[in-house]
C-alpha positions in Angstrom: 14.3 -20.0 -14.7 10.7 -19.1 -13.1 9.6 -16.0 -11.7 8.3 -17.4 -8.6 11.9 -19.7 -8.1 13.6 -17.6 -5.0 17.1 -18.0 -6.4 15.5 -15.8 -9.3 16.0 -12.5 -7.1 19.0 -13.6 -5.2 20.9 -10.2 -6.1 18.0 -8.7 -4.2 17.5 -11.7 -1.2 20.7 -11.1 -0.6 20.9 -7.0 -0.1 17.6 -7.9 1.8 18.0 -10.9 3.7 14.8 -12.1 6.1 15.4 -10.1 9.7 16.2 -12.7 12.5 13.5 -10.7 14.9 11.1 -7.8 15.0 7.0 -8.1 13.8 6.0 -9.6 10.8 9.2 -12.3 10.9 8.6 -15.7 10.5 10.6 -18.7 11.6 13.0 -21.1 9.0 10.2 -23.6 9.2 7.2 -21.5 8.7 8.6 -19.5 5.8 9.9 -23.4 4.0 5.9 -23.8 3.9 5.2 -20.7 2.0 4.5 -20.3 -1.9 8.1 -19.1 -3.2 6.6 -16.3 -4.4 6.0 -15.3 -0.8 9.0 -17.0 0.2 11.1 -14.8 -1.6 9.8 -11.4 -0.2 11.2 -12.2 3.3 8.5 -10.0 4.4 8.8 -7.7 7.5 6.1 -5.7 8.8 7.1 -2.3 6.2 7.3 -5.7 3.7 3.8 -6.7 4.4 2.6 -3.6 4.7 3.7 -2.9 1.1 1.9 -6.3 0.0 -1.2 -5.1 1.5 -1.2 -1.9 -0.6 -0.5 -3.3 -3.5 -3.3 -5.6 -3.0 -5.7 -2.5 -2.5 -4.6 -0.3 -5.4 -5.5 -3.9 -7.4 -8.7 -3.7 -5.4 -8.9 -0.2 -6.9 -7.9 -0.9 -10.5 -10.2 -3.9 -10.9 -13.0 -3.1 -9.0 -13.3 0.4 -8.9 -14.9 2.6 -6.1 -16.9 -0.3 -5.1 -13.8 -1.9 -3.8 -13.4 1.0 -1.4 -17.1 0.4 -0.2 -16.5 -3.6 1.3 -15.9 -2.9 5.0 -18.9 -1.0 7.3 -18.7 2.8 5.9 -17.3 5.5 7.3 -14.0 3.4 7.8 -13.3 2.3 4.6 -10.0 -0.1 3.0 -8.0 3.3 2.0 -8.2 4.6 5.0 -7.5 1.4 7.4 -4.8 1.1 5.1 -3.3 4.4 5.5 -3.7 4.0 8.8 -1.6 0.7 9.2 1.0 2.9 6.7 1.1 5.5 9.4 2.1 3.3 11.8 4.7 1.4 9.9 6.2 4.4 9.0 7.1 5.4 12.6 8.5 2.3 12.5 10.9 2.3 10.2 14.1 4.3 10.9 13.9 7.5 8.0 10.6 8.6 8.9 12.2 12.3 9.9 14.1 12.1 6.5 11.4 11.8 4.5 9.4 14.1 6.6 12.4 16.6 6.1 12.2 16.5 2.3 10.9 19.0 0.5 8.3 16.8 -0.8 7.3 15.6 2.6 7.3 19.6 4.1 4.5 19.9 1.5 2.8 17.9 2.2 2.6 17.9 5.7 2.0 21.4 5.2 -0.3 20.6 2.7 -2.4 18.6 5.3 -2.3 20.6 8.1 -3.7 23.7 5.8 -6.6 21.4 4.5 -7.2 19.6 8.2 -7.8 23.0 9.3 -10.1 23.9 6.4 -12.3 21.1 7.1 -12.7 20.6 11.1 -14.6 23.4 11.5 -17.3 21.6 8.7 -17.3 18.2 11.0 -20.6 19.5 12.7 -22.2 20.6 9.7 -22.0 17.9 7.3 -20.1 15.2 9.6 -18.4 12.1 7.9 -19.1 13.9 4.2 -16.9 16.2 5.1 -14.2 13.2 5.9 -14.3 11.1 3.1 -14.0 15.0 1.1 -10.7 15.7 2.6 -10.0 12.3 1.0 -7.8 14.4 -2.0 -5.3 15.6 0.7 -5.3 12.9 3.2 -4.4 10.0 0.5 -0.9 12.1 -0.5 0.4 10.4 3.0 0.8 7.1 1.1 3.4 9.2 -0.7 5.2 9.6 2.2 4.4 6.0 3.8 6.0 4.7 0.8 8.9 6.6 0.8 9.8 6.2 4.3 9.2 2.3 3.4 11.7 2.4 0.3 14.4 4.6 2.1 14.2 2.7 5.1 15.8 -1.1 3.0 16.3 0.2 -1.0 16.8 -2.8 -2.4 12.8 -3.4 -1.6 12.5 -1.1 -4.8 13.2 -3.4 -7.1 11.3 -5.9 -5.8 8.5 -3.9 -6.0 9.0 -3.0 -9.8 9.4 -6.8 -10.3 6.3 -7.5 -8.4 4.8 -4.6 -10.9 6.1 -6.4 -14.0 5.3 -9.9 -12.9 1.3 -9.5 -11.9 0.5 -6.2 -13.8 0.0 -7.4 -17.1 -2.6 -9.7 -15.2 -4.8 -6.6 -14.0 -5.2 -5.1 -17.7 -6.7 -8.2 -18.7 -9.5 -8.9 -17.2 -10.6 -5.1 -17.0 -12.2 -4.7 -20.1 -14.3 -7.8 -19.0 -15.1 -6.0 -15.6 -16.3 -2.5 -17.2 -18.3 -4.9 -20.1 -20.1 -6.9 -17.0 -20.6 -3.5 -15.4 -21.9 -1.7 -18.3 -24.6 -5.1 -18.9 -25.6 -5.0 -15.1 -25.5 -1.6 -14.3 -26.5 0.1 -10.9 -27.5 -3.4 -9.6 -23.3 -4.2 -9.3 
């Protein structure tokens, strides 16, 4: 059975049917024009965000830090994805449950403490202070991912299946990209 065949994921597809309404849904006609692998995802707003999150991490894995600089500094791809994810987290039903866990509370406490330590230096260092703060605010991705999976637990097996299907395809080009980067140097 092909991994791209929607019937190969039928147990999960039955547990995670396409929503009848809401953000990010498509009509049956639109869904029939999608590639099979995309139709099998039955994407909602949170599903689209998970797909974007996967693309973001793929870009970081394959292209490195240069991928983060694609848009216009000081706004980077990771920050845009985190902002969109924060909105998605608020749309998910269990966002309070995520923040109410011990891990969620610790991440929020860390974020508040680090923000209080960063804000006084915005005047002196500007955007550089915010970029240095990325270490703590990227922990927000953990909250968003937890909320998305808690909203619909059937997404987790699909995410694992997607990593299984596409993960090895990321590993293959990395040595080639490394060799090209070593040859070209800073010109790239």
